[in-house]
Backbone as JSON, one array per atom type, in Angstrom:
{
  "sequence": "MKYHGKITYEIDENHPVAGVWCKENVFEYEDYYEFDERLYSPEDRDVFVNYIKRDLKLVAGGGYNTNHIRNVKFEIYRID",
  "N": [[-132.58, -65.98, -73.19], [-129.94, -67.13, -75.04], [-128.48, -67.3, -78.26], [-126.32, -68.67, -80.73], [-125.42, -67.94, -84.0], [-124.4, -68.95, -87.21], [-123.44, -68.43, -90.56], [-122.55, -69.89, -93.61], [-121.52, -69.33, -96.87], [-121.66, -68.74, -100.46], [-121.15, -66.25, -103.0], [-122.62, -64.67, -105.91], [-121.58, -63.15, -109.06], [-123.05, -60.81, -109.21], [-123.45, -59.78, -106.73], [-123.78, -57.18, -104.23], [-121.28, -56.54, -103.14], [-119.35, -56.98, -105.14], [-116.65, -56.78, -105.71], [-115.21, -58.61, -104.22], [-115.78, -60.99, -105.29], [-115.26, -64.27, -106.34], [-115.19, -67.32, -107.93], [-114.45, -69.48, -106.29], [-114.54, -68.55, -103.67], [-115.56, -68.84, -100.33], [-117.62, -67.67, -97.84], [-117.99, -66.64, -94.41], [-120.03, -65.76, -91.65], [-120.74, -64.82, -88.35], [-122.82, -64.44, -85.43], [-124.25, -63.31, -82.31], [-127.28, -63.77, -80.51], [-129.89, -62.56, -78.47], [-132.77, -63.34, -76.68], [-135.54, -62.16, -74.93], [-136.41, -63.68, -72.0], [-138.69, -63.16, -70.6], [-140.59, -62.63, -72.43], [-140.62, -64.72, -74.25], [-140.67, -68.3, -74.61], [-138.86, -71.44, -74.22], [-140.15, -73.08, -76.05], [-140.56, -71.55, -78.25], [-138.56, -71.88, -80.06], [-138.45, -72.4, -82.89], [-139.3, -69.95, -83.92], [-137.18, -68.3, -83.13], [-135.02, -69.47, -84.52], [-135.82, -69.14, -87.22], [-135.86, -66.33, -87.35], [-133.13, -65.76, -86.87], [-131.92, -67.04, -89.07], [-132.99, -65.52, -91.2], [-131.94, -62.97, -90.6], [-129.14, -63.46, -90.75], [-128.93, -64.21, -93.44], [-129.63, -61.8, -94.7], [-127.48, -60.17, -93.92], [-125.42, -61.55, -95.21], [-126.2, -61.08, -97.8], [-125.44, -58.51, -98.22], [-126.94, -56.64, -96.96], [-129.1, -55.83, -98.42], [-130.76, -57.7, -99.93], [-131.42, -61.21, -100.47], [-130.74, -62.25, -102.88], [-128.31, -62.87, -104.18], [-126.77, -64.78, -102.93], [-125.43, -68.04, -102.46], [-125.45, -71.65, -101.99], [-125.95, -71.94, -99.17], [-125.38, -72.5, -95.73], [-126.21, -73.22, -92.36], [-125.37, -72.86, -88.88], [-126.83, -73.1, -85.9], [-127.39, -72.63, -82.54], [-128.39, -72.93, -79.1], [-127.0, -71.15, -76.33], [-126.85, -71.25, -73.36]],
  "CA": [[-132.08, -67.09, -73.97], [-128.92, -66.69, -75.98], [-128.22, -68.2, -79.38], [-125.2, -68.39, -81.63], [-125.77, -68.25, -85.38], [-123.3, -68.85, -88.18], [-123.82, -68.71, -91.94], [-121.48, -70.14, -94.57], [-122.18, -69.09, -98.15], [-120.94, -68.22, -101.62], [-121.88, -65.17, -103.66], [-122.44, -64.64, -107.36], [-120.91, -61.95, -109.56], [-123.93, -59.64, -109.11], [-123.56, -59.4, -105.31], [-123.41, -55.77, -104.03], [-119.85, -56.43, -102.84], [-118.82, -57.79, -106.23], [-115.2, -56.7, -105.75], [-114.62, -59.76, -103.55], [-116.3, -62.21, -105.9], [-114.41, -65.24, -107.01], [-115.99, -68.53, -107.94], [-114.06, -70.4, -105.23], [-114.62, -67.94, -102.34], [-116.6, -69.23, -99.4], [-117.63, -66.66, -96.79], [-118.65, -66.98, -93.15], [-120.36, -64.68, -90.73], [-121.42, -65.34, -87.16], [-123.29, -63.42, -84.51], [-124.95, -63.79, -81.12], [-128.63, -63.23, -80.4], [-130.48, -62.75, -77.15], [-134.22, -63.18, -76.66], [-136.01, -61.89, -73.57], [-137.13, -64.83, -71.44], [-139.99, -62.73, -70.08], [-141.52, -62.56, -73.56], [-140.61, -65.96, -75.03], [-140.35, -69.53, -73.89], [-138.05, -72.35, -75.04], [-140.97, -73.67, -77.1], [-140.54, -70.64, -79.39], [-137.29, -72.1, -80.75], [-138.6, -72.24, -84.33], [-139.36, -68.51, -84.19], [-135.81, -67.79, -83.0], [-134.19, -69.99, -85.61], [-136.22, -68.47, -88.45], [-135.4, -64.95, -87.26], [-131.68, -65.76, -87.01], [-131.61, -67.36, -90.47], [-133.32, -64.36, -92.04], [-130.97, -61.93, -90.31], [-127.84, -63.84, -91.3], [-129.01, -64.15, -94.9], [-129.59, -60.39, -95.11], [-126.1, -59.72, -93.78], [-124.66, -62.18, -96.3], [-126.62, -60.45, -99.05], [-124.96, -57.13, -98.28], [-127.91, -55.77, -96.31], [-130.16, -55.45, -99.35], [-131.65, -58.83, -100.16], [-130.71, -62.49, -100.47], [-130.75, -62.73, -104.26], [-127.01, -63.21, -104.76], [-126.0, -65.73, -102.11], [-125.63, -69.42, -102.91], [-124.89, -72.74, -101.17], [-126.05, -71.44, -97.8], [-125.44, -73.47, -94.63], [-126.34, -72.56, -91.06], [-125.14, -73.52, -87.59], [-127.55, -72.3, -84.92], [-127.6, -73.37, -81.31], [-128.59, -72.18, -77.87], [-125.77, -71.11, -75.53], [-127.09, -70.85, -71.96]],
  "C": [[-131.12, -66.55, -75.01], [-128.7, -67.77, -77.03], [-126.99, -67.72, -80.15], [-125.65, -68.8, -83.03], [-124.59, -68.03, -86.3], [-123.83, -69.22, -89.55], [-122.54, -68.9, -92.75], [-122.14, -70.06, -95.94], [-121.18, -68.69, -99.24], [-121.78, -67.1, -102.21], [-121.69, -65.28, -105.17], [-121.86, -63.29, -107.78], [-121.76, -60.69, -109.48], [-124.16, -59.19, -107.67], [-123.14, -57.93, -105.15], [-121.94, -55.54, -103.7], [-119.09, -57.25, -103.88], [-117.3, -57.76, -106.32], [-114.52, -57.88, -105.09], [-115.05, -61.07, -104.2], [-115.21, -63.0, -106.59], [-115.17, -66.56, -106.9], [-115.68, -69.47, -106.77], [-114.22, -69.83, -103.82], [-115.82, -68.44, -101.56], [-116.48, -68.26, -98.22], [-118.35, -67.2, -95.56], [-118.94, -65.7, -92.38], [-121.06, -65.31, -89.54], [-121.78, -64.2, -86.23], [-123.99, -64.1, -83.33], [-126.27, -63.06, -80.99], [-129.15, -63.51, -79.0], [-131.97, -62.42, -77.22], [-134.68, -63.1, -75.21], [-136.86, -63.05, -73.06], [-138.48, -64.46, -70.85], [-141.04, -62.72, -71.18], [-141.66, -63.87, -74.32], [-140.33, -67.14, -74.12], [-139.49, -70.42, -74.79], [-138.83, -73.0, -76.18], [-141.02, -72.79, -78.36], [-139.28, -70.8, -80.23], [-137.39, -71.9, -82.26], [-138.66, -70.77, -84.74], [-137.96, -67.92, -84.13], [-134.95, -68.21, -84.18], [-134.55, -69.31, -86.93], [-135.76, -67.01, -88.48], [-133.89, -64.87, -87.51], [-131.28, -66.06, -88.45], [-131.87, -66.17, -91.38], [-132.3, -63.24, -91.84], [-129.61, -62.24, -90.93], [-127.83, -63.79, -92.82], [-128.99, -62.72, -95.41], [-128.19, -59.82, -94.98], [-125.26, -60.27, -94.93], [-124.99, -61.56, -97.65], [-126.17, -59.0, -99.18], [-125.93, -56.14, -97.67], [-129.08, -55.39, -97.18], [-131.21, -56.54, -99.5], [-130.8, -60.1, -100.16], [-130.56, -63.07, -101.87], [-129.42, -63.29, -104.76], [-126.14, -64.06, -103.85], [-126.4, -67.15, -102.52], [-125.03, -70.4, -101.9], [-124.83, -72.35, -99.69], [-126.17, -72.59, -96.8], [-125.47, -72.69, -93.32], [-125.87, -73.48, -89.94], [-125.8, -72.61, -86.56], [-127.78, -73.17, -83.68], [-127.73, -72.44, -80.12], [-127.34, -72.25, -77.01], [-126.02, -70.6, -74.12], [-126.19, -71.59, -71.03]]
}
């Protein structure tokens, strides 16, 4: 099962990549995820979505934590 995940967010001035901070900047990041159909079923969708959200938030946070991201929005959908 393949999924596409996209995060849209803003950062605050204390973000680890503070050199790109500007009050009006909106950032996006997207990635693709694949889950082994032998281990999971379509009913595990909530597990996939939660995993994808956590992963995208960590990337948006600079790989450290999610303390300095704001106004987070997600687009997550299956792409089979």
